[in-house]
N, C-alpha and C positions, 0 to 999 in steps of 0.2 A: 506443603512446598518444600523441596530439598534446600539445603543450606545455600548452594550455589545460586539457585533460582531466586531465593529470598534476598540474598545480597545484591544480585543484579537488579531486582525489582526496586529495592531501596535506592540504588544508584540512579535509576531512571527517574524516580520521583524527585530526587535532589536536582538532577539536571533540568527537569521540568520547572521546578521552583526557581532555579537559578536564572531563568529567563526574565524574571521580574525582580528578584532580590539577589544580590551578590553573595553567593555561598561558596563558590569555587571559581578560580580563574580558568579552569579547564572546561571547554564546552563540547569537545569532540568525544563521542562515546568510546571510541577505541582508546584514545589517550586516557580517558577517565577510568576505563577498566584496568589499564596498566597502573596508573599512578594512584588510584583510589581503592581498587580491590586487590590487585596483585601486591602492590607495595604495602598496603595495610596488613595483609596476611603474612608478610615477610617476618613479622615478629611473633607469630603464633607459637613457634617452638619455645621461645623464652616465656611467653605467657603460661604455657602448659607446665613450665617448671616452677611457677610460683605456687605458694601455698593456696589451698582452697579458700574462697572468700570473695569479698567485693573487689571488683576491678574498676578503675577510673581512667578516663582518657582526658588528659589536660590540654586545653586549647583546641578542643575537638573540631571547631569550625562547622563544617557540614556533616560531622559525624564520622570522620576518618582519622585514625584507623579504628576508632571505637566500635562502630556498628558491625563491620565485617568480623572483627575479633570476637565481639559478643555473640554473634550468631554462630560462628564456627566453634567457639569454645563452650557455649552454653552457660557462661558465667553471668551472674547478676552484675550489671554494669551501670556506672554513672558517667554521663557525658558532661564535661565541664567547660564552659566558655563564658566570657564576660559580656559577649554581645547578645543581648536579650532577644533581638529580632531573629537572629540565626537560630537560637535555641527554641524559640516558639515554633518556627517552621519545622525544625527537626522533630520536636515533640509531637506536632500535628501529624507528620508522616508516620512516626512510630505508632501513634494511636490508631491511625487508619489501617496499619498493617497488623495490629493486634500484638505489637511487641513492647508496649509501654509497661507491662507487668514486670518484665525482666530487664528493660533498659530505661533508666530514668535520666532526667537532665537537671543540671544545676546552672542557673544563670547568675554568675557572680565571679568575684576574684578568688584565685586559688588560696590566698592568705586567709580570706574569710571562711572558706570551706574548711581549712585546717583548724581554725578556732571552733567551728561548729561540729566538726567530725574528726577530732584528733585520733591518729593511729587506727583509722577505720578501714584502710585499704590494704589488701594483700598484694596488689599489683597496680602499677600506674604506667601508662604510656604517654609519650610526648613526641610529636613528630614536627620537625621544622619549627619549633617554638622558641628556643633560646639557646644560649651557650650551656654546655654541660654543667658548669658550676652553679648557674642560676637554677637549672632544673633540679639539681641535687638539693639545693637549699629549699626550694618550694615543695619538693616531694617528701623530704625527711619527716616533717611533723605529721604528714598524712599516712605514712606507711606503718603498718604493724610490724612486730619483730619477724624477721626473715622475709618480709615483703620485698618485692622487686620493682625497681624503677627501670623501665625499658625505653631507651632513647633511640629514636630513628634519626640517623645522621647521613648527610651526603659526604661532605669533607670536614675533617677535624684537623685543624692546624696543631702543630706541636705545642704551641703555647696554651691553647685551650685544653689540650689533653693533660699536659703537665700540671696545670692549675687545678683541674678537676681532681686529679689523683692526690694533690697536696691537701685537699679539703676533706678527704674521706674520714679521717679520725674526728675532725671537728664536727662533722655532720652525722656521725654515727652510721656511715655507709662504707661498703667495701666492694671493690670491683668483683662482679660475679662472672661475667662473660663478655666477650668482644668478638663479633662475627661479621665478616665482610661478605657481601654477595652481589651478584649482578642480576637485574631483572631480565625477563624473557626477551627484551629487545636487544640484549647483548651489549647495551651501552650504559644504561642507568645503574650507577653504583650506589649501594646502600650499605651502611654500617649499623649494626644493631649492638648498642653498648648498654650493658645491664649492671646496675648496682644493687646490692642487697643491704637491707637495713639490719645492722648487727648490734646496735646499741643506742643509747640515748645521745642526742647531739650535745656538744659541750658548750652550747649557747642557747639562749631562749629563742625558740622559733614557734610560729612564724614572726618575722619582723613586720613592721608596719607595711601596709599595702604599697607596692611599687618600689620598695627599697632594694629588693633583690636585683631588679634591673638597673635602677638609678645609681645605687651605691653597692655594687657587687662585692662579695667577700674577697 
């Protein structure tokens, strides 16, 4: 099966499972193709610029953008989400499609993953997950040297942007690229912001589970 057909088949399976378990708020196929496939692949350019190695999708939910990017890039991939029920369904679909050799799942908190697999990822994506500063903190201990954190954003307010940039040195990250685009509907704006791991963070990471969100840097 070609990449495009494989990704579409996965999406159909997710929408089918979504009828009984809440995996995505999008139920229309047309909308899902735009916001789950086209939008997921918006960051492919940045993923291809990352060093070779393991790619992880943080807060993957129903497997987006992780699964489309994994299929399109051919990278070994880990989908990360703390909701076990979602991950069990995603894992079952991947297994049915014969994709579970190249795409694995992790049901747990990002901080726990960082303790278990420090500096193991050459690329991480995060879509609509949290503020940039929180994503940077969570990603830093997971990324290997020169690894990339690829953040999918809609709107970034000036204070969020300035705060993220002010933490680069502390977290061992540096702005790598910043690209704005519009999806094919001519309306949906997306900004792909990418940070590179350039050195060790100047603080002990990860902090305790939940602190990145509750007591942000």
